[in-house]
N, C-alpha and C positions, 0 to 999 in steps of 0.2 A: 339024387347025387349028394353024397355025404361030405359036410365039412368037417376039417380038421380042426382040433382044438386051437390051434395057432391062428388059423384063418379068422375064426368066431372072434377070437381076442382083438384081433387087428381092426375088424369092422366095428366092434364095441367103441375102441379108442377114437376112429373117425367119427362117429356118431357124437361122442361126448365133446370132442374138440369143437365141432359145429355148432352145438348148442352153446357153449361157453360164448364164441363169438356173437351169436345173434343177441347176446345179453348185454354187450358193450354199448355205452352211450356214445352219441355222435361227437360230443366233445368232453373232454375232461379237464375241468377247471380253466386255467389260462393257458394250457399248453398250446391251445390253438391260435394264441395271440402271439405274433412277433413284433418286437421292437428293436430298432437299430442300435440301441445302446442302453446299457445299465447305469451308467455314470456319465454326466456331462459336467465339463469344467469350464467356467466363463471368466473373462477379463471384466473390466469395469463397466462397458458397454459393448456389448457384443450379441450378434444373432446366430442362433444355431437351430438346425432343424433335426426333429427326432421323427422317424419314419415307423408308421403303425400299420401292419397289415395281416390278413388272416391267413391260416396254413390249409384251410379248405374252401371250397366254394361256399360255405355257409356264410351269411352276413352276421356281423358281431357287431353291437351297439356298443358304443362306449362313451364315457365322459371323464373329463379330468375334475377331479372333485376337490383335490388339496394340492397347494403349492405355496413358496414364501412370497412376501410381498415385494420383493426385490427383482421378480421376472414377470413378464407380460407373456400370455399364452393366447395363440389363435391358429385354428379354432379350438374350442374348449370340449368339443363334443363331434359325434359324427358316427358314421357307417363304414366298417370295413369288410372285405372280402379278400380275394386273390391279390386285389388291386390295392396299393398302399395309398396312406394319407400322410401327407406331411404337416406336422405341428411345428409353426414358428415359435421358438423360445429367445426372447430377448432379456439380457440382464439388463438392470438400472442401478448401478452402483456408483454411478459418476460424482455423487454428492455424498457419498459415505466415506468415513476415514479409512485408512489403511487397514489391511487385514485379510483374514479368511472367513467367508460367510457359506454356511451349509444350510441344505435343506431338503425335502422330498418332495416328488411329484408324483401322485398318485392317481392311476387310471384304472375307473371302475367299470366293469362289465356286469352282465347278469350273472357270470360265472365266479367273480371276486375282483380282487385288487391286484393291479400290477404296480411296483413301486420303482422310480427312477430316481437315483441319488444325484444332487446338484451340488456344486461348490463354485463359489465365486471368489477369485483372488485378486484383491485390491494392492498393488504396490507403487503408489504414488510418492512422488518426491514430497518428504516434508517440509513445508515451507516456513521460514522465520520471520515473516512479514504477515502484517495486517493490511488487507485490501480495504480501501478506502470507497466509499459510494460517493464522493465529491472530488471535485478538484482541489489545488491549492495555490492561491495567489500570492500568500505572504505567510510567515509563520514566525513565532518566536517562544523562547523557553524561559520559565521561571524556575531557577535552582532553588528559591527560596520555598517554593511550594511542589517542586517536581512536576510542573504542569507544561504540557506542549498545547500551545495555542495556536491554531490557524484559521483562515478565513477562505471560504469558497465562493467563487463567482457564480457558478453553475446552480448553486441553491441558494445564494445569499444567506450564508449562515456563518457564525463564528462557533468553531469547534474546540471542546477542551477535553484533552487527551490527559488523563491521570496515570503517568507513568508507573506509579507505585501499586495501584490497584489495577491497573491496565483496562479502565473503564473510560468511555467517551460520552460526553454529553454537547449539546448543540444549543445555540440561541438564533432564533429565525432575525433577520435584519430586514428593515424596510427599504434598503437600497443596496445595490450590488456594491461589495467591498473592493477597494483596491490595494490597501495596507492595512497593517494591525502594529499595534505596540502595547505592551504590558507594564504595569508598574513594578517598582524594583522589589516590593514586598509580596508581588502576585496575587493582590486583592481586586485589581482594577484593570481595565483594558480600554483602550480606544480604537475605534475603526474608521478608518478613512473612506470616502466616497467621492463622487463627483457631486460638488456643492454641498457636502454634507459631512459630520462625522457623528459617531455613536459613541456614547460613553457607557460603559457595561461594568456591573458587579459580578466577577467571577465567582464569589461565594455562593450568592443566590440566584445564580445563572439569569440574570434578568437586565433589561436595559434601563439604566437610570433615565438618561435624556438624550436626545437627538437635536444637533445643532446645526444651523446653517453656517456656510462657510463660502467665503468667495472665491473659490477656485476648485479645480480637480485635484485631488489629493494623490501624488505620486508616493509619498512617505509620509510617515506621522510619528511623534515623539511624544510618549506621555511621562512627564516629569513627576517628582516626589511632591511638588507644590501644588497639585492638582490644576495643571496647566497642561493643555496639548497644543504641540507646534506642527504646524502643517505645511509641507513643503511641496509648492506647486509643480504641477506635470508639464505644462506648457507655457507658452510666450517666451521672453528671452529674460532680460532683467526683472527680477521679481521680488517680492518681499515675504517673509515668512508670516503665515497666519498664527496668532498666539491666541488660543480660545481659553478664557477663564472658565473653568468647568464648574466654579463655585456660584456663577451667576446665571440667571435664566434668560436674560435678554441684555442685546448691546454688550456682547461679551468677547466679541473679535477685536483684538488690537494687531497692528502690524508693526514691524520693524519700522525703524525711524526714516530709513532710506530704502531704496530699491537695489539691495545690495546683494542678493544671491542670484545665480543662475536658474532658471527652471529646469529641473531633472537632477537637483541637488538631493543625494542620499545624505541621511544622517542618523546619528546614534547618540543617545544619553551616555555621558560619561559616568562611571560607577561613584563618583563622590554625589552627583545630583545636582551640581553646581554650574554645569555647562553642557552644551551640546556640541559636538564635531561634525562637520558636514565635509562632504567632497563633491565638486562640481562635475557634471557631464556636459558633453558638447562644446566644451572649449578645450583648444589645445596650447599649452600644456594644461592637463588637469591638476588642481591643486586641493590642499585641505586646510580647511579654516575653522575656527572657534567663535561661539555665540554666548554671551553671559547671559543667563535666565534667572539670576538671583533675586531680581525686582518684578518677576513674571514675563514681563514683554522682553522677547529675546533682542540682544544688541550684538552686533558683529564686533568682535574685537579686532582680530588680525588673523592673516593666513600664515602658511608655513615661511621660513626664510629661504625657500627655494623656488626656482621659476624653471621647471622643465629639467632641473638635475637629475630628479628621481621620479620614476613612475608611480603615480597616484593611482589612477584607472576608473576612479568614480564611485567607490564603496570602501566601507572600512569597519572593522571590530576591533574591541578593546580586549586586552588582557582582564582577568577578572579583578586585580587589584587596582587597575587603571593606570598603570605605570608604563604602558606601552600601548601603541596603536598599530593594526596590520591592517594594509591597505590592499585593494584589489590588484594592484599592480605590483605586488609582492614586496612592496617596501614597507620598512618596519620603522616605527619611530617612537623616541621617548616622548612621555606626555609629562607636563609639569603645571603647576600654578604660577610659577615664576616664566615670564614670557622668554627670557633669553634662553631659557632650557625646554622649552614647550616646542614640539613637533620636529625636534632634531634628529638627523638620520641614525639608525640603530641597526642596520643589517638589511639583508635582502634574502627571502626565501626563495631557496633553488628548488623548484619543483622537479621531480626526477620523469625523464622520459617525456617530456612534453614542453613546448615553447608556449604553452598559453598561460592564463592569468587564473586568479583565485575568483572563484564565484561565490563561494560561502567559507566562513571560518567559525570555529568554535574553540575556546580555551578552558583546558581542564586544569586547574591549578594542582588538585589533589595527585593526578597523575603526571603532571609536567608535560602535558600534550597539547599540541595543536592537531585539531582535526580539520582536514583542508578538502573542499570539493574544488577540483581544477577542470580547466576548459582544455580543448584540443588545438585551440587557435588563440593567437594574439587578441589584444584589446581592439585592434583595428579591423578584426574580422568580424561581420554580422551574422554569419551562419555557423557560429560555434556551436559545440554541443560538450556538455558535461561530460567527463569520463567517468566510467562505470566503477569507480574506486573511491574509498577515502583514504587520503594520504595523511599518514601520521608523523610529525616532526617534533623533536625536541622544543619545548617552549623556551628553554634558557638559552641555547646556542643556536637555534634554528636548523640543525641537522636532520636529515632524513631518517626516519626510523623503520617504518614499513608502511606497505598499501594494503587496505582490505578490499576484496574483491566483492562486489555486491551482488546480491542474490538476483537470478534471471526472473523474469515472470514466466510461469507456466500456465498453459491453457490446454485443457483437455477438449478434444472434439466429441461427437456424441458416438465414436467408436472407440473411444479410451486412447486416441493417439494424442501426443503432447506436442505443442508447438511452444517455442521459447522466444522471449523477447528481451532485448537489452534493457537494463535499467539505467536511467537518467537520474542522478541525484542532484537535488535543489536546495535542501537545507541537511545541515547535521548538527545535532545538539549533545553534549555529556551530560548526565545527571548530577546530583549534588554529591554523591559517593564515588563518583568518577567510575563506577563500575560496568555501566552500559553507555552506549552511544544509540542516538535514535535519528534516522536517516529517512526523509521523505523522497520517495523516488517515484519515477513515472515510466510507464513501458514504451520504448522507442517504437514508434511507428506502428503500433498494435491495432489502433482504432477500437480498442475494447471500450466497453461501457463505463467500467470502473477499471481505470489504468494507472490510478495512484495508489501508493501503499506507505505504510510505515515499517520501517525495518529495524528491528532490535538486535544489537550486536554486542555481545559480552566481551569487556576489556579487562584483561589479567593484570 
């Protein structure tokens, strides 16, 4: 049988193709490895699965040899065939600043490497406050040094926050603090405790001396003459404990009579010559004056009113000492002349609240009063401070604006954010008037660190 030339040529092609197929390898690099995605995009804290499988029945060993430090991998090696292996990849960006983070994940086999591109996108809310690691039981501000000084009971420390450098330092105390006062020049502080007070040098950040005192200190005042005045927390009619800080022993003196009521809150007048106090637990509440020029406090007189104007149990002075603002929203003129002292000068009308003033600060350079207000009147005990700073004109007491305070933002392990309302307790303006500092607490959060300092720019 003779073959035609065409048939011979066809047989030759068949044999040639068969030979070429026999020479192909079983796998060609990583073409036999299948992955579920070439790029993975993550939120702050998110789990995603990367599925790896083979395209043939042959087993392929793999190992993940390279990935960024902001992800965790499990497992990082294994064997795949037709059945897939799920690789768990978890991003861990919760503690990092907002931004975009990029990286690569490399899967290595005996045939080469497969690259998966990774991207983490963090879009956190930029907070304007500094979270504190302690609570706050009392605070004062020195405009002479621009220092915010506060005491914490859960750490038994005095904290010094320099608002110019934004650096904080602390001094450990031997007893749990209840109150604090700083000197007019910002050089010293005294801390009240139960049966003790601590005298502190704010420059050297050291304790000068701890003194015994015969009461539980509710409030304390440090005067310019290096005397400390302690106002008792309990009992009824009491006396002011006057502590001569220049002496080591036998340094406690008392007012000549039992002239104050326990629970009295007090402030040093800017002149340094006297202290004004407001009583609590008595109706009506009144405001009174004590002379401290000779060291030991001497009660002089109270206001000429008896229940005519609400006082409310706390007070704050204007920077020049010409007026005093009370918790009950009553404003009074202040004078060295008794006939002109503690004379009614107006009432602060708080916007959209029937509450009272819980804290007040005066900025002379801005002619502003910064007010923390409550949601209920003085006679309600379950009051809560409103999440605003109310700004009033310090001259005519008129309302100007209110500043909404920043919420507390808490991210869980999946990057989901929860918010908590802020409750302010203290507000202070700095010496130039361009910033205020508010000490706030997260309402009902149960957070380990639930206090913060919020810095707010004032135009």
